[in-house]
C-alpha positions as CSV (number, residue, x, y, z in Angstrom):
1,M,72.6,124.7,139.0
2,N,69.7,126.5,140.5
3,L,66.4,124.6,140.7
4,S,63.3,126.1,139.3
5,N,60.0,126.1,141.3
6,K,58.7,123.2,139.1
7,Q,61.8,121.2,139.8
8,K,61.6,121.9,143.6
9,Q,58.0,120.8,143.7
10,F,58.9,117.5,141.9
11,L,61.8,116.9,144.4
12,K,59.6,117.7,147.4
13,A,57.0,115.2,146.2
14,K,59.8,112.5,145.8
15,A,61.2,113.4,149.2
16,H,57.9,113.1,151.0
17,E,58.2,109.4,151.4
18,L,61.9,109.4,152.4
19,K,63.2,109.0,156.0
20,P,66.2,111.0,157.2
21,I,69.3,108.9,156.5
22,I,71.8,111.2,158.2
23,L,71.2,112.2,161.8
24,L,73.6,114.8,163.4
25,G,74.6,113.7,166.8
26,G,76.1,115.5,169.8
27,N,79.4,116.2,168.0
28,G,77.6,118.3,165.4
29,L,78.8,118.7,161.9
30,T,82.1,116.7,161.6
31,E,84.2,115.6,158.7
32,G,82.8,112.1,159.1
33,V,79.3,113.4,158.9
34,M,80.1,115.4,155.8
35,A,81.7,112.3,154.2
36,E,78.5,110.3,154.9
37,I,76.3,113.1,153.4
38,D,78.6,113.2,150.3
39,L,78.3,109.4,149.9
40,A,74.6,109.4,150.4
41,L,74.1,112.2,147.9
42,E,76.2,110.3,145.3
43,H,74.2,107.2,145.9
44,H,70.7,108.6,146.2
45,E,70.8,112.2,144.8
46,L,67.9,113.2,147.1
47,I,68.3,112.8,150.9
48,K,67.0,114.1,154.2
49,V,69.3,115.2,157.0
50,K,68.0,115.7,160.6
51,V,69.7,118.6,162.4
52,P,68.5,118.6,166.0
53,S,69.3,121.9,167.7
54,I,67.7,124.0,170.4
55,D,69.0,127.3,169.0
56,R,67.3,128.2,165.7
57,D,70.2,130.4,164.5
58,E,72.6,127.5,165.1
59,K,70.4,125.1,163.2
60,V,70.2,127.5,160.2
61,A,74.0,128.0,160.3
62,I,74.6,124.2,160.3
63,M,72.1,123.6,157.5
64,D,73.8,126.4,155.4
65,A,77.2,124.8,156.0
66,I,75.9,121.4,154.9
67,V,74.5,122.8,151.7
68,R,77.7,124.7,151.0
69,E,80.2,121.9,151.8
70,A,78.1,119.2,150.0
71,K,77.8,121.5,146.9
72,A,74.1,120.5,147.0
73,Q,70.8,122.3,146.4
74,K,68.5,123.0,149.4
75,V,65.1,121.7,148.3
76,Q,63.2,122.2,151.5
77,V,63.5,122.7,155.3
78,I,60.7,121.3,157.5
79,G,61.5,121.8,161.2
80,H,64.7,120.0,161.9
81,I,64.8,118.2,158.5
82,L,66.8,119.4,155.6
83,V,66.1,118.0,152.1
84,L,69.1,118.1,149.8
85,Y,69.5,117.3,146.1
86,R,72.7,116.9,144.1
87,A,72.9,115.3,140.7
88,A,75.0,112.1,140.7
89,K,77.3,111.1,137.9
90,E,74.8,108.4,137.0
91,K,71.4,110.1,137.2
92,K,68.8,108.3,139.2
93,L,66.1,111.0,139.3
94,H,64.8,112.4,136.0
95,I,63.7,115.9,137.2
96,P,61.7,117.9,134.7
97,K,63.3,120.8,132.8
98,G,62.7,124.4,133.9
């Protein structure tokens, strides 16, 4: 599922008030972190992940890996914050069509 611009704008507005609930530590992207991201997406659908990294290319690679592994949609990246959306089995957000 690809998000339309209208859907992304809706999700960005919803994400504005959220705080990052997953913070990557010194160990980087581990199986435990991915399990937490998966759990958070199933529970909330829309989350923020903080990816602190000095190297920009490394940060982009980690964010791309998170999106791929979580099978989620990248809504937005602001600095070190990645906003992710993945529809849960029980829908919590009612995003507009198209």
